[in-house]
Rosetta silent file (secondary structure, phi, psi, omega in degrees, C-alpha in Angstrom):
SEQUENCE: AINVVGTGTGGSHTIASIGDPDVNGAAATVDGTGAVHVSAQHTLNPLNVELPSSITDVIGDVSIPLTSLAAAAGGSAGDSKPGLAGSAAINIYDTSTHARVDRNAQVGQGGSHNASLTVSATDTTVIKSGAGSVGIGVSGSGIGAGLDLGIVDKDTRAVIGQNALVTTTGMTSVTAASSEDLLSVSANAGIGGSGVGVAASASVEVLTTHTRAYIDSGAQ
SCORE:     score description
SCORE:     0.000 S_00000001
   1 L     0.000  130.277 -178.423   16.535 -122.001  168.395 S_00000001
   2 E  -130.935  126.433  174.563   15.934 -119.535  171.233 S_00000001
   3 E  -119.577  125.298  179.018   12.563 -118.356  172.517 S_00000001
   4 E  -126.743  118.569 -178.336   12.442 -115.618  175.196 S_00000001
   5 E  -129.135  120.626  165.474    9.019 -114.479  176.468 S_00000001
   6 L    85.575   14.783  178.631    8.344 -111.999  179.244 S_00000001
   7 L   -95.319  144.268  177.275   11.725 -111.253  180.817 S_00000001
   8 L    79.012 -173.283 -176.704   12.697 -107.724  181.845 S_00000001
   9 L   -64.294  138.173 -179.877   10.720 -104.496  181.528 S_00000001
  10 L    73.104   28.913 -179.603    7.643 -104.740  179.348 S_00000001
  11 L   -76.930 -159.005 -175.228    7.536 -108.501  179.551 S_00000001
  12 E   -87.546   91.544 -179.563    4.524 -110.771  179.389 S_00000001
  13 E  -119.560  121.786 -179.689    2.203 -109.349  182.026 S_00000001
  14 E  -113.086  117.254 -174.866   -1.550 -110.034  181.877 S_00000001
  15 E  -131.820  131.800  167.596   -3.585 -107.959  184.362 S_00000001
  16 E  -123.993  126.010 -169.482   -7.340 -107.571  184.878 S_00000001
  17 E  -150.882  142.924  164.975   -8.173 -105.195  187.731 S_00000001
  18 E   -93.784  106.103 -169.964  -10.825 -103.054  189.345 S_00000001
  19 L    96.319  155.349 -177.864   -8.561 -100.086  190.035 S_00000001
  20 L   -96.091  112.532 -176.566   -5.023  -99.531  188.789 S_00000001
  21 L   -68.922  -12.822  179.889   -2.531 -101.497  190.897 S_00000001
  22 L   -96.941    1.855 -175.914    0.324  -99.274  189.696 S_00000001
  23 L  -131.558  133.456  177.608   -1.231  -95.963  190.750 S_00000001
  24 L   -93.349   64.462 -179.888   -2.028  -94.680  194.268 S_00000001
  25 L  -104.228 -159.203  177.473   -5.048  -92.727  193.127 S_00000001
  26 L   -65.416  146.903 -178.404   -8.710  -92.668  194.195 S_00000001
  27 L   -67.873  143.137  178.420  -10.205  -96.010  194.982 S_00000001
  28 L   -77.160  150.314 -176.967  -12.230  -97.634  192.185 S_00000001
  29 E  -131.902  132.660  174.250  -15.968  -98.115  192.674 S_00000001
  30 E  -126.488  121.174  177.951  -18.324 -100.623  191.001 S_00000001
  31 L  -126.451  157.174  176.865  -22.069 -100.397  191.696 S_00000001
  32 L   150.709 -167.505 -179.129  -25.085 -102.079  190.166 S_00000001
  33 L  -118.359   -7.408 -173.408  -27.214 -105.188  190.469 S_00000001
  34 L   -89.380 -177.368  177.253  -25.544 -107.517  187.989 S_00000001
  35 E   -79.096  146.769  177.577  -22.643 -109.999  188.301 S_00000001
  36 E  -116.413  126.750  179.520  -19.069 -108.668  188.281 S_00000001
  37 E  -122.570  127.661  172.450  -16.304 -110.677  186.625 S_00000001
  38 E  -119.461  106.910 -169.582  -12.605 -109.913  186.843 S_00000001
  39 E  -134.299  126.023  176.235  -10.736 -112.415  184.711 S_00000001
  40 E  -121.033  131.345 -175.662   -7.124 -112.623  183.491 S_00000001
  41 E  -134.632  132.200  176.492   -6.011 -115.400  181.200 S_00000001
  42 E  -128.610  129.017 -176.557   -2.594 -116.126  179.681 S_00000001
  43 E  -132.242  132.111  174.164   -2.045 -119.012  177.263 S_00000001
  44 E  -123.119  118.315 -175.404    1.122 -120.236  175.538 S_00000001
  45 L  -128.132  149.888  176.847    0.630 -122.902  172.877 S_00000001
  46 L   -76.609  159.595  177.216    2.993 -124.396  170.239 S_00000001
  47 E  -103.265  154.099  177.405    2.471 -123.696  166.557 S_00000001
  48 E   -72.084  133.937  178.452    2.198 -126.245  163.791 S_00000001
  49 E   -92.580  130.427  177.197    5.465 -126.718  161.864 S_00000001
  50 L   -87.109  117.131  179.543    5.336 -126.770  158.091 S_00000001
  51 L   -82.943  152.039  177.337    7.551 -129.528  156.777 S_00000001
  52 L   -64.072  155.524 -176.728    9.357 -129.172  153.450 S_00000001
  53 H   -62.918  -28.017  177.159    7.750 -130.681  150.357 S_00000001
  54 H   -59.909  -25.333  179.124   10.530 -133.260  150.088 S_00000001
  55 H   -92.200  -46.335 -178.421    9.176 -134.772  153.258 S_00000001
  56 H   -64.717  -29.496  176.522    5.419 -134.262  152.798 S_00000001
  57 H   -62.631  -26.621 -178.199    5.614 -135.795  149.345 S_00000001
  58 H   -93.168  -45.059 -173.867    6.679 -139.030  151.008 S_00000001
  59 H  -105.866   -2.514 -179.475    4.673 -139.087  154.279 S_00000001
  60 L    81.872  175.734  179.725    1.822 -136.728  153.361 S_00000001
  61 L   -72.203  127.835  178.584    0.624 -133.667  155.236 S_00000001
  62 L  -130.780  154.020  176.858    1.061 -134.056  158.970 S_00000001
  63 L  -105.154  117.170 -179.136    0.509 -131.653  161.881 S_00000001
  64 E  -121.550   97.802  177.112    3.490 -131.259  164.186 S_00000001
  65 E   -77.014  124.241  179.910    2.949 -128.718  166.996 S_00000001
  66 E  -138.613  144.297  169.986    6.249 -127.396  168.336 S_00000001
  67 L   -82.921  -40.942  176.815    7.384 -124.490  170.448 S_00000001
  68 E  -155.765  151.361  176.374   10.942 -124.752  169.178 S_00000001
  69 E  -144.070  130.169  178.673   13.101 -127.073  167.097 S_00000001
  70 E  -127.116  132.810  179.164   16.857 -127.062  166.582 S_00000001
  71 E  -142.779  143.770  179.341   18.642 -129.465  164.210 S_00000001
  72 E  -148.898  153.025  176.870   22.166 -129.651  162.928 S_00000001
  73 E  -142.382  142.812  177.391   24.367 -131.934  160.868 S_00000001
  74 E  -142.245  145.519 -178.572   28.131 -132.006  160.269 S_00000001
  75 E  -144.771  152.857  179.530   30.327 -134.222  158.190 S_00000001
  76 E  -145.672  136.786  179.298   33.996 -134.714  157.359 S_00000001
  77 L  -112.169    0.114 -178.143   35.648 -136.933  154.789 S_00000001
  78 L   -83.032  154.564  176.718   39.277 -136.075  155.665 S_00000001
  79 L   -64.978  133.456  176.114   41.686 -138.308  157.473 S_00000001
  80 L    60.626   17.714  177.053   41.770 -137.697  161.232 S_00000001
  81 L  -110.222  120.536 -177.814   39.233 -134.892  160.866 S_00000001
  82 L   -76.780  152.788  170.216   36.091 -135.264  162.939 S_00000001
  83 E   -93.830  117.537 -173.655   32.601 -134.551  161.778 S_00000001
  84 E  -111.910  141.035  174.672   31.083 -132.161  164.340 S_00000001
  85 E  -152.073  141.149  178.495   27.436 -131.115  164.828 S_00000001
  86 E  -150.588  149.222  178.607   25.670 -129.435  167.730 S_00000001
  87 E  -150.245  154.995 -178.982   22.252 -127.873  168.331 S_00000001
  88 E  -145.524  130.651  169.869   20.392 -126.204  171.181 S_00000001
  89 E  -112.159  118.160 -172.354   16.730 -125.375  171.788 S_00000001
  90 E  -121.974  122.644  178.228   16.371 -122.811  174.566 S_00000001
  91 E  -123.425  118.676 -179.714   12.967 -121.660  175.886 S_00000001
  92 E  -122.203  118.607 -175.191   12.801 -118.972  178.599 S_00000001
  93 E  -129.383  124.458  176.021    9.349 -117.888  179.833 S_00000001
  94 E  -130.812  105.373 -174.157    8.729 -115.368  182.625 S_00000001
  95 E  -130.481  152.655  173.138    5.069 -114.455  182.909 S_00000001
  96 E  -132.278  135.349 -177.998    2.668 -112.914  185.381 S_00000001
  97 E  -133.080  108.978 -173.174   -1.122 -113.249  185.252 S_00000001
  98 E  -124.981  131.122  169.999   -3.060 -111.224  187.821 S_00000001
  99 E  -119.220  127.063 -172.040   -6.773 -110.694  188.457 S_00000001
 100 E  -151.484  147.641  159.670   -7.543 -108.362  191.295 S_00000001
 101 E   -96.320  112.744 -168.816   -9.977 -106.093  193.072 S_00000001
 102 L   -68.224  164.731  179.368   -7.437 -103.433  193.958 S_00000001
 103 L   -54.301  138.606  177.315   -6.719 -102.029  197.453 S_00000001
 104 L    66.459    7.084  178.673   -9.485  -99.723  198.833 S_00000001
 105 L   -72.028  158.540  177.107  -11.799 -100.593  195.888 S_00000001
 106 E  -126.852  130.259  178.049  -15.520 -100.858  196.504 S_00000001
 107 E  -127.438  124.745  177.383  -17.910 -103.296  194.907 S_00000001
 108 L    70.754   30.463 -177.929  -21.620 -103.236  195.623 S_00000001
 109 L  -100.487    6.741  179.761  -21.549 -100.466  198.176 S_00000001
 110 L   -83.478 -154.482 -179.865  -24.248  -98.308  196.577 S_00000001
 111 L   -68.908  -22.280  176.539  -27.997  -98.349  197.132 S_00000001
 112 L  -129.565  159.418 -174.128  -28.123 -101.858  195.658 S_00000001
 113 L  -108.972  148.631  176.850  -25.656 -104.710  195.821 S_00000001
 114 E   -65.295  154.208 -177.742  -24.139 -106.662  192.933 S_00000001
 115 L   -72.281  -36.428 -177.800  -25.393 -110.203  192.419 S_00000001
 116 E  -162.788  165.071  173.786  -21.922 -111.831  192.587 S_00000001
 117 E  -134.541  127.422  179.079  -18.213 -111.285  192.246 S_00000001
 118 E  -123.251  121.348  177.594  -15.802 -113.595  190.442 S_00000001
 119 E  -118.594  114.437 -174.295  -12.063 -112.956  190.488 S_00000001
 120 E  -140.177  139.293  175.320  -10.090 -115.521  188.466 S_00000001
 121 E  -128.919  132.426 -177.821   -6.556 -115.835  187.053 S_00000001
 122 E  -137.670  129.490  176.945   -5.469 -118.654  184.732 S_00000001
 123 E  -127.775  118.548 -179.810   -2.093 -119.349  183.123 S_00000001
 124 E  -116.848  124.298 -176.816   -1.753 -122.298  180.735 S_00000001
 125 E  -124.441  126.006  175.698    1.640 -123.242  179.298 S_00000001
 126 E  -126.344  117.472 -176.667    2.259 -125.905  176.691 S_00000001
 127 E  -124.536  124.238  174.741    5.852 -126.409  175.565 S_00000001
 128 E  -131.679  111.206 -172.550    6.945 -129.023  172.986 S_00000001
 129 E  -137.947  159.247 -179.736   10.571 -128.642  171.935 S_00000001
 130 E  -153.627  150.338  178.454   13.357 -130.706  170.501 S_00000001
 131 E  -138.615  132.568 -178.704   17.062 -130.540  169.692 S_00000001
 132 E  -149.818  151.458  178.408   18.921 -133.025  167.474 S_00000001
 133 E  -154.000  156.173  178.032   22.158 -133.369  165.612 S_00000001
 134 E  -132.902  121.628  175.393   24.116 -135.874  163.501 S_00000001
 135 E  -113.295  123.838 -175.650   27.939 -135.825  163.247 S_00000001
 136 E  -122.416  123.432  172.272   29.447 -138.098  160.538 S_00000001
 137 E  -116.748  111.106 -174.843   33.135 -138.721  160.021 S_00000001
 138 L   -67.936  -45.208 -178.203   33.800 -140.864  156.911 S_00000001
 139 L  -113.597    5.857 -179.079   37.515 -141.392  157.645 S_00000001
 140 L  -140.888 -145.758 -177.261   37.559 -140.100  161.203 S_00000001
 141 L   -94.043  152.560  173.967   35.325 -139.589  164.200 S_00000001
 142 E  -116.470  128.770 -176.646   31.721 -138.406  164.279 S_00000001
 143 E  -129.761  126.560  175.760   30.575 -136.226  167.188 S_00000001
 144 E  -129.673  136.779 -177.926   27.032 -135.011  167.813 S_00000001
 145 E  -142.326  141.287  179.538   25.705 -132.983  170.757 S_00000001
 146 E  -145.837  148.973 -179.330   22.377 -131.461  171.601 S_00000001
 147 E  -135.286  129.963  170.259   20.721 -129.502  174.432 S_00000001
 148 E  -116.789  112.499 -174.022   17.014 -128.845  175.079 S_00000001
 149 E  -122.676  128.122  176.653   16.686 -126.299  177.871 S_00000001
 150 E  -128.582  130.447  176.310   13.436 -124.852  179.313 S_00000001
 151 E  -126.667  114.350 -173.997   13.225 -122.268  182.084 S_00000001
 152 E  -121.795  124.499  176.448    9.687 -121.357  183.204 S_00000001
 153 E  -130.329  117.219 -176.666    8.878 -118.794  185.933 S_00000001
 154 E  -129.929  140.217  175.007    5.180 -117.990  186.430 S_00000001
 155 E  -125.402  108.563 -178.849    3.256 -115.867  188.892 S_00000001
 156 E  -117.294  123.701 -168.138   -0.517 -116.431  188.803 S_00000001
 157 E  -144.515  131.075  170.320   -2.544 -114.489  191.289 S_00000001
 158 E  -119.643  124.593 -168.713   -6.210 -113.713  192.122 S_00000001
 159 E  -141.377  138.914  159.030   -6.650 -111.112  194.887 S_00000001
 160 E  -104.031  117.295 -166.749   -9.143 -108.992  196.706 S_00000001
 161 L   -75.403  174.542 -179.279   -6.781 -106.248  197.902 S_00000001
 162 L   -55.111  131.240  172.936   -6.222 -104.559  201.227 S_00000001
 163 L    63.875   17.793  175.374   -9.181 -102.723  202.714 S_00000001
 164 L   -73.270  147.922  177.555  -11.419 -103.455  199.749 S_00000001
 165 E  -116.187  122.652 -176.474  -15.136 -103.539  200.452 S_00000001
 166 E  -131.063  124.963  174.992  -17.237 -106.127  198.692 S_00000001
 167 L  -133.130  124.352  177.058  -20.945 -106.789  199.223 S_00000001
 168 E  -132.118  159.526  175.309  -22.988 -109.112  196.994 S_00000001
 169 L   -85.625  -10.930 -179.937  -26.345 -110.803  197.227 S_00000001
 170 L  -128.220 -137.599 -172.895  -24.798 -114.048  196.006 S_00000001
 171 L   -84.969  145.233  170.273  -21.444 -115.767  195.764 S_00000001
 172 E  -117.879  124.915 -174.192  -17.976 -114.208  195.878 S_00000001
 173 E  -126.172  133.756  176.222  -15.285 -116.410  194.258 S_00000001
 174 E  -130.310  111.952 -173.361  -11.513 -115.938  194.135 S_00000001
 175 E  -133.529  144.133  173.872   -9.615 -118.564  192.127 S_00000001
 176 E  -136.075  136.546 -179.006   -6.147 -118.973  190.602 S_00000001
 177 E  -139.961  138.686  176.360   -5.012 -121.869  188.360 S_00000001
 178 E  -135.233  133.878  177.524   -1.739 -122.666  186.644 S_00000001
 179 E  -135.284  150.106 -178.430   -0.962 -125.641  184.437 S_00000001
 180 E  -135.261  130.099  177.497    2.170 -126.819  182.577 S_00000001
 181 E  -127.277  108.826 -173.211    2.363 -129.440  179.811 S_00000001
 182 E  -118.636  133.575  171.392    5.970 -130.112  178.821 S_00000001
 183 E  -133.114  118.378 -179.089    7.515 -132.417  176.169 S_00000001
 184 E  -123.797  126.541 -179.194   11.248 -132.227  175.709 S_00000001
 185 E  -128.287  127.944  173.303   13.224 -134.401  173.248 S_00000001
 186 E  -130.294  116.533 -173.927   16.986 -134.321  172.722 S_00000001
 187 E  -138.213  136.793 -176.790   18.411 -136.908  170.330 S_00000001
 188 E  -144.843  159.167  176.933   21.850 -137.084  168.693 S_00000001
 189 E  -140.460  137.046  172.386   24.019 -139.444  166.694 S_00000001
 190 E  -121.909  124.470 -174.564   27.772 -139.671  166.177 S_00000001
 191 E  -126.456  120.461  179.308   29.016 -141.912  163.344 S_00000001
 192 E  -116.316  124.792 -179.704   32.682 -142.557  162.756 S_00000001
 193 L   -66.723  -54.900  177.224   33.828 -144.427  159.631 S_00000001
 194 L  -118.893    6.936  177.394   37.243 -145.499  160.824 S_00000001
 195 L  -124.288 -154.181 -178.206   37.129 -143.790  164.228 S_00000001
 196 L   -92.302  152.103  173.144   34.775 -143.439  167.126 S_00000001
 197 E  -109.051  123.630 -176.396   31.203 -142.220  167.070 S_00000001
 198 E  -125.196  130.185  177.316   30.334 -139.950  170.010 S_00000001
 199 E  -136.512  138.623  176.746   26.885 -138.560  170.848 S_00000001
 200 E  -141.847  141.682 -178.243   25.684 -136.667  173.866 S_00000001
 201 E  -147.415  155.368  177.388   22.317 -135.092  174.648 S_00000001
 202 E  -150.763  136.556  171.564   20.547 -133.421  177.566 S_00000001
 203 E  -116.986  122.081 -175.517   17.041 -132.218  178.339 S_00000001
 204 E  -128.236  121.868  176.341   16.815 -129.791  181.240 S_00000001
 205 E  -120.219  124.535 -178.620   13.566 -128.276  182.483 S_00000001
 206 E  -119.932  114.691 -178.137   13.443 -125.754  185.375 S_00000001
 207 E  -112.868  128.858  173.459   10.001 -124.818  186.657 S_00000001
 208 E  -130.358  111.015  179.855    9.221 -122.127  189.242 S_00000001
 209 E  -125.624  139.493  174.870    5.525 -121.466  189.730 S_00000001
 210 E  -125.386  116.287 -177.605    3.624 -119.302  192.217 S_00000001
 211 E  -125.053  115.377 -174.434   -0.154 -119.746  192.228 S_00000001
 212 E  -138.086  140.896  172.279   -2.103 -117.792  194.815 S_00000001
 213 E  -134.733  120.675 -176.556   -5.760 -116.871  195.454 S_00000001
 214 E  -157.999  162.073  173.160   -6.416 -114.788  198.544 S_00000001
 215 E  -110.428  121.068 -173.330   -8.299 -111.988  200.282 S_00000001
 216 L   -76.118  171.504 -174.511   -5.818 -109.508  201.701 S_00000001
 217 L   -65.153  139.971  176.526   -5.796 -107.949  205.140 S_00000001
 218 L    84.462   -9.850  177.800   -8.502 -105.492  205.980 S_00000001
 219 L   -73.229  147.102 -179.765  -10.738 -106.526  203.077 S_00000001
 220 L  -133.833    0.000    0.000  -14.409 -107.126  203.859 S_00000001
């Protein structure tokens, strides 16, 4: 099982912005008396897995939330022929979640000032994955191998950009939050009838997170 989210051009990018951060055009302006909210949220959650009826008839309906599941079985009844099985669950997530008042933007610079400004970016990631295999050799060796690999790279950012002008009668808040909840299971069995049983498994999780909330140079 392979899940790839957000890598390369057109990936998983969530942006909420006053002004277009990709265009060097005229500065955006927001005027009024009410509260201004700039909020970007990205959430990745597992889905419930539907088990086959042969299983639910025995244990009943159960809810099993999983991001990915890989399972394999292999068998051999021949002399000196091993039973081989291998499985891999691979999850690769590269996401960016940005909330920003863009460079040179103006908030509350008209005849009246806005009541408040809130800039918030939140990225929540929940990964539950598993890989398992069973290798059975009736007259030989049984070999099972499994790998559960997760690679997560996240950029969560809340920004008031360069030279932006912000005036409010109340609070100005700039916050960024990122959370990760990971469960990785890799289980295997190797059963050899007249030979050896060999099983190997590995769970590898690589996390790279950047979470920043800041007011850039020249902003007021």
